[in-house]
A tleap script that builds the chain and sets N, CA, C and O, in Angstrom:
source leaprc.protein.ff14SB
mol = sequence {
  NMET GLN GLY SER SER ALA ILE CYS ILE ARG
  LEU PRO PRO GLY LEU LEU ARG GLU LEU GLU
  LYS ILE ALA ARG PHE SER ASP ARG PRO LYS
  SER TYR LEU VAL ARG LYS ALA ILE GLU GLU
  TYR ILE ASP GLU TYR ALA ASP TYR ARG MET
  ALA ILE GLU ARG LEU HIE ASP ARG ASP ASP
  GLU VAL ILE SER SER SER GLU LEU ARG LYS
  ARG LEU ALA ARG GLU CASN
}
set mol.1.N position { 0.851 -1.173 0.000 }
set mol.1.CA position { 0.000 0.000 0.000 }
set mol.1.C position { 0.894 1.232 0.000 }
set mol.1.O position { 1.681 1.429 0.926 }
set mol.2.N position { 0.781 2.043 -1.009 }
set mol.2.CA position { 1.616 3.217 -1.164 }
set mol.2.C position { 1.286 4.265 -0.116 }
set mol.2.O position { 0.117 4.546 0.147 }
set mol.3.N position { 2.318 4.842 0.481 }
set mol.3.CA position { 2.122 5.897 1.455 }
set mol.3.C position { 1.600 5.418 2.793 }
set mol.3.O position { 1.116 6.226 3.585 }
set mol.4.N position { 1.683 4.147 3.065 }
set mol.4.CA position { 1.174 3.630 4.330 }
set mol.4.C position { 2.314 3.493 5.330 }
set mol.4.O position { 3.490 3.495 4.964 }
set mol.5.N position { 1.945 3.376 6.582 }
set mol.5.CA position { 2.909 3.179 7.658 }
set mol.5.C position { 2.590 1.888 8.386 }
set mol.5.O position { 1.436 1.468 8.467 }
set mol.6.N position { 3.621 1.276 8.908 }
set mol.6.CA position { 3.453 0.046 9.684 }
set mol.6.C position { 3.295 0.398 11.157 }
set mol.6.O position { 3.909 1.344 11.652 }
set mol.7.N position { 2.462 -0.377 11.853 }
set mol.7.CA position { 2.337 -0.250 13.295 }
set mol.7.C position { 2.431 -1.648 13.892 }
set mol.7.O position { 2.276 -2.651 13.195 }
set mol.8.N position { 2.683 -1.692 15.166 }
set mol.8.CA position { 2.771 -2.970 15.860 }
set mol.8.C position { 1.716 -2.973 16.961 }
set mol.8.O position { 1.606 -2.007 17.716 }
set mol.9.N position { 0.942 -4.045 17.057 }
set mol.9.CA position { -0.055 -4.158 18.118 }
set mol.9.C position { 0.125 -5.486 18.837 }
set mol.9.O position { 0.646 -6.450 18.275 }
set mol.10.N position { -0.309 -5.518 20.073 }
set mol.10.CA position { -0.303 -6.762 20.846 }
set mol.10.C position { -1.752 -7.183 21.029 }
set mol.10.O position { -2.605 -6.380 21.408 }
set mol.11.N position { -2.014 -8.446 20.756 }
set mol.11.CA position { -3.356 -8.989 20.890 }
set mol.11.C position { -3.352 -10.118 21.903 }
set mol.11.O position { -2.404 -10.902 21.959 }
set mol.12.N position { -4.397 -10.205 22.697 }
set mol.12.CA position { -4.522 -11.372 23.576 }
set mol.12.C position { -4.634 -12.633 22.712 }
set mol.12.O position { -5.132 -12.571 21.588 }
set mol.13.N position { -4.177 -13.764 23.226 }
set mol.13.CA position { -4.188 -15.002 22.427 }
set mol.13.C position { -5.544 -15.335 21.816 }
set mol.13.O position { -5.606 -15.743 20.656 }
set mol.14.N position { -6.616 -15.172 22.557 }
set mol.14.CA position { -7.942 -15.499 22.032 }
set mol.14.C position { -8.332 -14.623 20.863 }
set mol.14.O position { -8.902 -15.106 19.885 }
set mol.15.N position { -8.032 -13.350 20.954 }
set mol.15.CA position { -8.357 -12.426 19.868 }
set mol.15.C position { -7.513 -12.737 18.633 }
set mol.15.O position { -8.006 -12.680 17.506 }
set mol.16.N position { -6.253 -13.063 18.851 }
set mol.16.CA position { -5.393 -13.436 17.732 }
set mol.16.C position { -5.910 -14.706 17.050 }
set mol.16.O position { -5.918 -14.785 15.821 }
set mol.17.N position { -6.336 -15.688 17.825 }
set mol.17.CA position { -6.879 -16.921 17.234 }
set mol.17.C position { -8.106 -16.603 16.378 }
set mol.17.O position { -8.246 -17.125 15.272 }
set mol.18.N position { -8.979 -15.759 16.882 }
set mol.18.CA position { -10.180 -15.391 16.118 }
set mol.18.C position { -9.797 -14.662 14.833 }
set mol.18.O position { -10.371 -14.922 13.776 }
set mol.19.N position { -8.840 -13.761 14.921 }
set mol.19.CA position { -8.372 -13.039 13.734 }
set mol.19.C position { -7.791 -14.014 12.718 }
set mol.19.O position { -8.059 -13.896 11.522 }
set mol.20.N position { -7.005 -14.966 13.178 }
set mol.20.CA position { -6.416 -15.963 12.277 }
set mol.20.C position { -7.492 -16.829 11.626 }
set mol.20.O position { -7.392 -17.159 10.445 }
set mol.21.N position { -8.518 -17.196 12.389 }
set mol.21.CA position { -9.630 -17.991 11.821 }
set mol.21.C position { -10.329 -17.209 10.718 }
set mol.21.O position { -10.592 -17.736 9.637 }
set mol.22.N position { -10.624 -15.956 11.001 }
set mol.22.CA position { -11.318 -15.125 10.001 }
set mol.22.C position { -10.443 -14.935 8.777 }
set mol.22.O position { -10.941 -14.960 7.651 }
set mol.23.N position { -9.153 -14.744 8.978 }
set mol.23.CA position { -8.231 -14.571 7.844 }
set mol.23.C position { -8.221 -15.818 6.969 }
set mol.23.O position { -8.258 -15.716 5.743 }
set mol.24.N position { -8.172 -16.992 7.591 }
set mol.24.CA position { -8.200 -18.237 6.814 }
set mol.24.C position { -9.532 -18.394 6.085 }
set mol.24.O position { -9.564 -18.713 4.896 }
set mol.25.N position { -10.616 -18.172 6.795 }
set mol.25.CA position { -11.955 -18.341 6.220 }
set mol.25.C position { -12.194 -17.382 5.055 }
set mol.25.O position { -12.767 -17.763 4.034 }
set mol.26.N position { -11.750 -16.136 5.216 }
set mol.26.CA position { -12.004 -15.119 4.189 }
set mol.26.C position { -10.897 -15.050 3.139 }
set mol.26.O position { -11.021 -14.329 2.148 }
set mol.27.N position { -9.816 -15.800 3.356 }
set mol.27.CA position { -8.661 -15.780 2.450 }
set mol.27.C position { -8.117 -14.364 2.294 }
set mol.27.O position { -7.786 -13.920 1.195 }
set mol.28.N position { -8.036 -13.677 3.417 }
set mol.28.CA position { -7.507 -12.309 3.469 }
set mol.28.C position { -6.365 -12.255 4.472 }
set mol.28.O position { -6.362 -13.001 5.451 }
set mol.29.N position { -5.399 -11.381 4.238 }
set mol.29.CA position { -4.323 -11.225 5.220 }
set mol.29.C position { -4.862 -10.598 6.515 }
set mol.29.O position { -5.830 -9.838 6.501 }
set mol.30.N position { -4.214 -10.935 7.620 }
set mol.30.CA position { -4.618 -10.356 8.901 }
set mol.30.C position { -4.520 -8.831 8.852 }
set mol.30.O position { -5.363 -8.136 9.419 }
set mol.31.N position { -3.500 -8.313 8.180 }
set mol.31.CA position { -3.330 -6.852 8.110 }
set mol.31.C position { -4.533 -6.189 7.421 }
set mol.31.O position { -4.958 -5.103 7.813 }
set mol.32.N position { -5.072 -6.849 6.399 }
set mol.32.CA position { -6.253 -6.323 5.714 }
set mol.32.C position { -7.441 -6.257 6.676 }
set mol.32.O position { -8.154 -5.254 6.728 }
set mol.33.N position { -7.645 -7.330 7.432 }
set mol.33.CA position { -8.774 -7.375 8.367 }
set mol.33.C position { -8.633 -6.334 9.471 }
set mol.33.O position { -9.613 -5.696 9.856 }
set mol.34.N position { -7.424 -6.163 9.977 }
set mol.34.CA position { -7.195 -5.158 11.020 }
set mol.34.C position { -7.431 -3.763 10.451 }
set mol.34.O position { -8.062 -2.927 11.098 }
set mol.35.N position { -6.928 -3.506 9.240 }
set mol.35.CA position { -7.125 -2.195 8.607 }
set mol.35.C position { -8.613 -1.914 8.417 }
set mol.35.O position { -9.076 -0.812 8.711 }
set mol.36.N position { -9.366 -2.903 7.925 }
set mol.36.CA position { -10.805 -2.714 7.724 }
set mol.36.C position { -11.524 -2.479 9.052 }
set mol.36.O position { -12.434 -1.653 9.128 }
set mol.37.N position { -11.121 -3.198 10.089 }
set mol.37.CA position { -11.735 -3.010 11.408 }
set mol.37.C position { -11.474 -1.600 11.931 }
set mol.37.O position { -12.362 -0.977 12.515 }
set mol.38.N position { -10.266 -1.101 11.724 }
set mol.38.CA position { -9.941 0.263 12.170 }
set mol.38.C position { -10.731 1.282 11.358 }
set mol.38.O position { -11.247 2.251 11.915 }
set mol.39.N position { -10.831 1.071 10.049 }
set mol.39.CA position { -11.630 1.987 9.214 }
set mol.39.C position { -13.073 2.038 9.702 }
set mol.39.O position { -13.656 3.116 9.823 }
set mol.40.N position { -13.643 0.877 9.981 }
set mol.40.CA position { -15.024 0.802 10.457 }
set mol.40.C position { -15.174 1.510 11.802 }
set mol.40.O position { -16.145 2.234 12.024 }
set mol.41.N position { -14.220 1.300 12.685 }
set mol.41.CA position { -14.252 1.949 13.997 }
set mol.41.C position { -14.205 3.465 13.844 }
set mol.41.O position { -14.948 4.180 14.515 }
set mol.42.N position { -13.345 3.953 12.973 }
set mol.42.CA position { -13.225 5.397 12.764 }
set mol.42.C position { -14.525 5.969 12.213 }
set mol.42.O position { -14.961 7.035 12.646 }
set mol.43.N position { -15.151 5.271 11.260 }
set mol.43.CA position { -16.446 5.720 10.727 }
set mol.43.C position { -17.506 5.756 11.822 }
set mol.43.O position { -18.246 6.732 11.948 }
set mol.44.N position { -17.576 4.691 12.610 }
set mol.44.CA position { -18.555 4.636 13.702 }
set mol.44.C position { -18.283 5.709 14.738 }
set mol.44.O position { -19.218 6.308 15.268 }
set mol.45.N position { -17.019 5.958 15.032 }
set mol.45.CA position { -16.662 6.977 16.019 }
set mol.45.C position { -17.075 8.367 15.527 }
set mol.45.O position { -17.526 9.197 16.317 }
set mol.46.N position { -16.923 8.619 14.232 }
set mol.46.CA position { -17.347 9.902 13.671 }
set mol.46.C position { -18.855 10.078 13.847 }
set mol.46.O position { -19.317 11.160 14.207 }
set mol.47.N position { -19.619 9.017 13.595 }
set mol.47.CA position { -21.074 9.075 13.799 }
set mol.47.C position { -21.400 9.316 15.271 }
set mol.47.O position { -22.293 10.100 15.595 }
set mol.48.N position { -20.684 8.649 16.146 }
set mol.48.CA position { -20.880 8.817 17.594 }
set mol.48.C position { -20.617 10.263 18.003 }
set mol.48.O position { -21.410 10.860 18.730 }
set mol.49.N position { -19.506 10.824 17.537 }
set mol.49.CA position { -19.166 12.210 17.885 }
set mol.49.C position { -20.247 13.172 17.387 }
set mol.49.O position { -20.615 14.111 18.092 }
set mol.50.N position { -20.755 12.941 16.178 }
set mol.50.CA position { -21.797 13.801 15.637 }
set mol.50.C position { -23.058 13.708 16.495 }
set mol.50.O position { -23.696 14.722 16.776 }
set mol.51.N position { -23.410 12.508 16.905 }
set mol.51.CA position { -24.592 12.320 17.747 }
set mol.51.C position { -24.421 13.032 19.091 }
set mol.51.O position { -25.357 13.665 19.579 }
set mol.52.N position { -23.250 12.933 19.681 }
set mol.52.CA position { -22.988 13.600 20.965 }
set mol.52.C position { -23.060 15.115 20.791 }
set mol.52.O position { -23.646 15.807 21.623 }
set mol.53.N position { -22.472 15.628 19.724 }
set mol.53.CA position { -22.516 17.070 19.474 }
set mol.53.C position { -23.956 17.542 19.299 }
set mol.53.O position { -24.336 18.589 19.824 }
set mol.54.N position { -24.754 16.775 18.566 }
set mol.54.CA position { -26.153 17.155 18.367 }
set mol.54.C position { -26.930 17.064 19.674 }
set mol.54.O position { -27.817 17.878 19.929 }
set mol.55.N position { -26.601 16.083 20.497 }
set mol.55.CA position { -27.268 15.931 21.782 }
set mol.55.C position { -27.033 17.149 22.674 }
set mol.55.O position { -27.921 17.561 23.421 }
set mol.56.N position { -25.845 17.715 22.593 }
set mol.56.CA position { -25.499 18.868 23.418 }
set mol.56.C position { -25.850 20.207 22.769 }
set mol.56.O position { -25.686 21.256 23.393 }
set mol.57.N position { -26.328 20.183 21.530 }
set mol.57.CA position { -26.708 21.410 20.824 }
set mol.57.C position { -28.118 21.813 21.258 }
set mol.57.O position { -29.101 21.183 20.868 }
set mol.58.N position { -28.200 22.840 22.046 }
set mol.58.CA position { -29.493 23.287 22.574 }
set mol.58.C position { -30.418 23.842 21.492 }
set mol.58.O position { -31.627 23.937 21.701 }
set mol.59.N position { -29.862 24.207 20.341 }
set mol.59.CA position { -30.680 24.734 19.241 }
set mol.59.C position { -31.224 23.633 18.336 }
set mol.59.O position { -32.046 23.903 17.460 }
set mol.60.N position { -30.774 22.398 18.540 }
set mol.60.CA position { -31.226 21.271 17.718 }
set mol.60.C position { -32.545 20.743 18.289 }
set mol.60.O position { -32.609 20.313 19.441 }
set mol.61.N position { -33.580 20.784 17.473 }
set mol.61.CA position { -34.911 20.376 17.918 }
set mol.61.C position { -34.965 18.883 18.238 }
set mol.61.O position { -34.436 18.058 17.493 }
set mol.62.N position { -35.597 18.556 19.333 }
set mol.62.CA position { -35.819 17.159 19.716 }
set mol.62.C position { -37.305 16.876 19.534 }
set mol.62.O position { -38.160 17.600 20.043 }
set mol.63.N position { -37.596 15.788 18.783 }
set mol.63.CA position { -38.998 15.425 18.551 }
set mol.63.C position { -39.206 13.968 18.946 }
set mol.63.O position { -38.259 13.186 19.034 }
set mol.64.N position { -40.456 13.628 19.181 }
set mol.64.CA position { -40.789 12.249 19.547 }
set mol.64.C position { -40.766 11.368 18.293 }
set mol.64.O position { -40.779 11.869 17.169 }
set mol.65.N position { -40.733 10.069 18.505 }
set mol.65.CA position { -40.742 9.142 17.374 }
set mol.65.C position { -42.057 9.239 16.604 }
set mol.65.O position { -42.066 9.104 15.380 }
set mol.66.N position { -43.167 9.471 17.306 }
set mol.66.CA position { -44.449 9.599 16.595 }
set mol.66.C position { -44.462 10.858 15.737 }
set mol.66.O position { -44.995 10.844 14.628 }
set mol.67.N position { -43.883 11.943 16.235 }
set mol.67.CA position { -43.791 13.170 15.435 }
set mol.67.C position { -42.891 12.942 14.227 }
set mol.67.O position { -43.188 13.435 13.139 }
set mol.68.N position { -41.815 12.213 14.397 }
set mol.68.CA position { -40.921 11.904 13.280 }
set mol.68.C position { -41.668 11.120 12.207 }
set mol.68.O position { -41.551 11.423 11.020 }
set mol.69.N position { -42.437 10.111 12.622 }
set mol.69.CA position { -43.199 9.323 11.653 }
set mol.69.C position { -44.200 10.207 10.896 }
set mol.69.O position { -44.372 10.054 9.687 }
set mol.70.N position { -44.850 11.119 11.599 }
set mol.70.CA position { -45.799 12.026 10.938 }
set mol.70.C position { -45.095 12.874 9.896 }
set mol.70.O position { -45.581 13.021 8.775 }
set mol.71.N position { -43.971 13.423 10.259 }
set mol.71.CA position { -43.216 14.270 9.322 }
set mol.71.C position { -42.731 13.483 8.124 }
set mol.71.O position { -42.776 13.972 6.995 }
set mol.72.N position { -42.270 12.274 8.360 }
set mol.72.CA position { -41.801 11.438 7.248 }
set mol.72.C position { -42.962 11.059 6.326 }
set mol.72.O position { -42.793 11.000 5.108 }
set mol.73.N position { -44.140 10.802 6.903 }
set mol.73.CA position { -45.309 10.450 6.097 }
set mol.73.C position { -45.714 11.623 5.202 }
set mol.73.O position { -46.129 11.421 4.061 }
set mol.74.N position { -45.596 12.830 5.713 }
set mol.74.CA position { -45.930 14.015 4.906 }
set mol.74.C position { -44.988 14.205 3.745 }
set mol.74.O position { -45.391 14.721 2.702 }
set mol.75.N position { -43.736 13.801 3.899 }
set mol.75.CA position { -42.754 13.955 2.822 }
set mol.75.C position { -42.961 12.961 1.698 }
set mol.75.O position { -42.556 13.208 0.561 }
set mol.76.N position { -43.593 11.832 2.013 }
set mol.76.CA position { -43.779 10.800 0.980 }
set mol.76.C position { -45.064 11.038 0.324 }
set mol.76.O position { -45.441 10.296 -0.582 }
savepdb mol mol.pdb
quit
């Protein structure tokens, strides 16, 4: 991978065994699986941060689920 950097991580034996099983099953290198897991974590963390920011935004309207359904029904 061009422009990439190597890192070293320590995994507990059980987690390493699971990673090795998935690598064999998927026919993918462990490094690929770890990279994909980190990418997914970063995406999820970005969503989490956005949700927390919106939760603390006093100007962001909070509505009930029934109100949301009504609004969505009007749009369709």
